[in-house]
C-alpha positions in Angstrom: -4.9 22.0 -31.3 -2.4 20.9 -34.0 -3.1 17.2 -33.6 -5.1 15.2 -36.2 -7.3 12.2 -35.8 -5.4 9.1 -37.0 -8.6 7.8 -38.7 -10.4 10.8 -40.4 -7.5 13.3 -40.1 -9.9 15.8 -38.6 -8.5 18.5 -36.4 -11.7 18.6 -34.3 -10.3 16.6 -31.3 -10.3 17.2 -27.6 -8.6 15.8 -24.5 -10.3 12.8 -23.1 -8.5 12.1 -19.8 -5.2 10.4 -18.9 -4.1 6.9 -18.4 -1.7 7.0 -15.4 1.0 4.3 -14.9 3.0 4.5 -11.7 6.2 3.4 -13.3 5.9 5.1 -16.8 5.1 8.5 -18.1 1.4 9.6 -18.1 -0.5 8.8 -21.3 -2.9 11.6 -22.6 -6.1 10.3 -24.3 -8.0 12.2 -27.1 -11.3 11.8 -28.8 -12.3 13.0 -32.3 -15.6 15.0 -32.5 -16.1 14.0 -36.1 -15.7 10.2 -36.0 -15.6 9.5 -32.2 -12.3 7.8 -32.5 -10.4 7.6 -29.2 -6.6 7.5 -29.3 -3.5 8.1 -27.2 -0.3 9.9 -27.3 2.6 9.7 -24.8 3.5 12.9 -23.0 7.2 13.5 -22.6 7.9 14.4 -19.0 11.7 14.8 -19.4 13.4 13.7 -16.2 10.6 11.4 -15.0 11.9 9.2 -12.1 12.8 5.9 -13.6 12.1 3.9 -10.4 8.6 5.3 -10.0 9.2 7.7 -7.0 9.1 11.4 -6.9 12.4 13.1 -8.0 12.2 15.3 -4.9 12.6 12.3 -2.6 16.0 11.6 -1.2 16.4 7.9 -0.3 18.9 6.7 2.3 20.1 3.3 3.6 21.3 3.2 7.2 23.4 0.4 8.6 24.2 -0.5 12.2 27.1 -2.3 13.9 29.0 -4.6 11.6 32.1 -5.3 13.8 34.4 -6.5 11.0 35.9 -9.1 10.9 33.0 -10.6 13.0 30.3 -9.5 10.5 27.5 -11.8 9.6 28.4 -12.6 6.0 24.9 -13.6 4.7 23.5 -10.4 6.3 26.2 -8.3 4.6 25.5 -10.0 1.3 21.8 -9.2 1.7 22.7 -5.6 2.4 24.8 -5.4 -0.8 21.9 -6.8 -2.9 19.6 -4.3 -1.2 21.8 -1.4 -2.1 21.7 -2.6 -5.7 17.9 -2.7 -5.6 17.3 0.5 -3.7 20.0 2.7 -5.2 20.2 5.2 -2.3 21.4 8.7 -2.7 22.5 8.8 1.0 24.3 6.2 3.1 24.7 6.4 6.9 27.0 4.0 8.8 26.1 4.1 12.5 29.5 3.0 13.7 31.2 0.0 15.4 32.2 -0.9 11.9 35.2 -2.7 13.3 35.5 -4.9 16.4 39.0 -3.5 17.2 39.6 -6.3 19.7 43.4 -5.7 19.7 42.8 -2.3 21.5 39.7 -3.3 23.4 39.4 -1.5 26.8 37.8 -4.8 28.1 40.5 -7.2 26.8 43.2 -5.6 28.9 41.1 -4.4 31.8 42.2 -7.2 34.2 45.6 -7.9 32.8 48.7 -6.0 31.7 48.8 -4.9 28.0 51.7 -6.5 26.2 54.6 -4.4 24.7 53.7 -2.3 21.8 55.6 -4.4 19.2 53.2 -7.3 20.0 50.1 -5.2 19.5 50.9 -3.3 16.3 50.7 -6.4 14.0 47.3 -7.2 15.4 46.1 -3.6 14.9 47.4 -3.6 11.3 45.6 -6.9 10.6 42.3 -5.5 12.0 42.7 -2.3 9.9 43.1 -4.4 6.8 40.0 -6.5 7.7 37.8 -3.5 8.4 39.0 -1.8 5.1 38.2 -5.0 3.2 34.7 -5.0 4.6 34.1 -1.4 3.9 35.4 -1.8 0.4 32.7 -4.3 -0.3 30.0 -1.9 0.8 31.6 1.1 -1.0 31.8 -0.8 -4.2 28.0 -1.4 -4.0 27.4 2.3 -3.2 29.6 3.4 -6.1 27.7 1.1 -8.5 24.4 2.5 -7.2 25.6 6.1 -7.6 25.4 7.0 -4.0 27.0 10.4 -3.5 26.4 11.4 0.1 28.0 9.2 2.8 28.2 9.6 6.5 30.2 7.7 9.2 29.1 8.0 12.9 31.9 6.8 15.1 31.0 4.1 17.6 32.5 3.2 21.0 34.5 0.3 19.5 35.8 2.6 16.8 36.8 5.1 19.5 39.0 2.5 21.2 41.4 2.9 18.3 41.6 6.7 18.9 42.0 6.2 22.6 44.9 3.9 22.0 46.6 6.5 19.8 46.2 9.1 22.6 48.7 7.0 24.6 51.1 6.9 21.6 50.8 10.2 19.8 53.5 9.2 17.3 51.2 6.5 15.9 48.8 9.0 14.4 48.4 6.8 11.3 46.3 4.5 13.4 43.7 7.1 14.3 40.3 5.8 13.0 39.6 8.4 10.4 43.0 7.9 8.7 43.2 4.1 9.3 39.9 3.3 7.5 40.5 6.1 4.8 37.2 8.0 5.4 38.4 11.0 3.5 39.5 8.9 0.5 36.2 7.1 0.6 34.2 10.3 0.6 32.6 10.0 4.0 31.5 12.8 6.2 33.0 12.0 9.6 31.0 12.5 12.8 33.2 11.9 15.9 32.1 9.7 18.8 29.1 11.2 20.6 28.3 13.8 17.9 24.9 13.8 16.1 24.3 13.9 12.4 21.0 15.5 11.3 19.3 14.9 8.0 16.0 16.5 7.6 14.1 16.1 10.9 16.0 12.9 11.9 19.1 12.6 14.0 21.7 9.8 13.9 24.5 8.8 16.2 26.0 5.5 17.5 23.5 5.1 20.4 25.6 4.7 23.5 24.4 7.6 25.6 21.1 6.2 27.0 20.6 2.6 27.8 18.2 0.4 29.9 15.7 -2.2 28.9 13.6 0.5 27.0 16.4 2.6 25.6 14.3 4.0 22.8 11.9 5.5 25.3 14.9 6.8 27.3 16.3 8.5 24.1 12.9 10.1 23.5 12.7 11.4 27.1 16.2 12.7 27.1 16.6 14.1 23.6 13.0 15.1 22.7 13.7 14.6 19.0 13.6 11.9 16.2 16.6 9.7 16.5 18.0 6.5 15.0 21.0 4.6 16.4 22.7 1.2 16.8 25.0 0.1 19.6 22.5 -2.1 21.5 22.2 -4.6 18.7 18.4 -5.1 19.2 15.3 -3.8 17.4 13.2 -1.2 19.2 10.8 1.5 18.1 9.2 4.1 20.4 6.9 7.0 19.5 5.7 10.0 21.6 3.7 13.1 20.8 5.2 16.3 22.0 3.9 19.8 22.0 5.5 20.4 18.6 4.4 17.1 17.1 5.1 13.4 17.0 8.7 12.1 17.7 10.2 8.6 17.3 13.3 6.7 18.2 14.6 3.6 16.4 17.2 1.1 17.6 18.4 -0.6 14.4 19.9 -3.9 15.5 23.3 -5.0 14.1 24.9 -6.8 11.2 27.3 -8.8 13.4 27.7 -12.5 13.6 25.5 -13.5 16.5 27.0 -16.9 17.1 28.4 -17.9 20.5 31.8 -18.4 18.9 32.0 -14.8 17.7 30.8 -13.5 21.1 32.7 -15.5 23.7 32.6 -12.6 26.1 28.8 -13.2 26.6 29.5 -16.5 28.3 26.6 -18.2 26.5 24.1 -15.6 27.8 20.8 -15.2 25.9 20.7 -12.2 23.6 18.0 -10.1 22.1 20.0 -9.1 19.0 18.6 -8.9 15.5 20.0 -8.2 12.0 18.5 -5.2 10.2 19.1 -2.0 8.3 16.8 0.9 7.4 15.5 2.5 4.2 14.5 6.1 4.7 12.8 8.5 2.3 13.3 12.2 3.0 10.9 14.7 1.5 9.3 18.1 1.9 10.7 20.2 4.7 12.7 17.4 6.2 9.9 14.9 6.9 10.7 11.3 6.4 9.4 7.7 6.2 11.3 4.8 7.8 11.2 1.2 6.6 13.2 -1.1 8.9 14.2 -4.2 7.0 14.9 -7.2 9.3 17.2 -9.9 8.0 16.4 -13.4 9.2 18.7 -16.3 8.4 20.3 -14.1 5.8 17.1 -13.3 4.0 14.8 -10.3 3.8 12.1 -8.8 1.6 12.0 -5.3 0.0 9.0 -4.1 -2.0 7.9 -7.6 -2.6 11.3 -8.8 -3.8 13.0 -11.6 -1.9 16.7 -11.1 -1.2 18.8 -14.1 -0.1 22.3 -13.3 1.2 23.1 -17.0 1.4 23.6 -17.3 -2.3 
């Protein structure tokens, strides 16, 4: 060994264990055979993960229905602060990013749709509002260095595409183009299509409902799945022949006030604000941490995040 004792300069030294620090490189300890002096030297590990997690782990943040411009602003602010803290390498948007009230299939269900020239200004206003909301999230993702981004189209988002089907010459209003998904660097997953990362599937969540829709998803799909759409928090697990499976309903990030949801006619709702942090590792295995936001506040890894300030 080419190291010398710092006291007697003897080369008769041997390794004496390591001092391990979760958030710093390991420290090798030595002992001198001549004078019994114990000392340390930092071992250089090169690309040691700065945040204290294994470099082979890919961390994702997944967000449910925001319904811009009817988003819950404190909840969105909490999400932005969480992105800065977590610094995900993957981001998944589960859809219904916009409300798209101007082309709602329900708004015009019982009455005649007005002439096109009256609808276009409302559509353009909504497009601007949704882009503004996405800009805020994308700026946080850019700052965090998030390179992989996915957009799973929701049923509200699909209303815009269905509107364009009736007016093919208005192709600039198709969702993918209207909210600039290509320019933003998002992988686009059309309505009803599934995204798979590791052993976990993602989509908007509209296919299977009922009071216990997570259980229905597990029965029908037989795979791990995470979705939005229903605006509530649910988690269901089941052990299949090929191992355990789970389904997550991830709530929403929409304003839950009566004023923002007049269509509910003051009905009680079981909605909740939340997002998920997911670690992917090994052969596609993963760990899910659902972060619920209450009154604009949440806690991540012992750190309080307040979206109200």
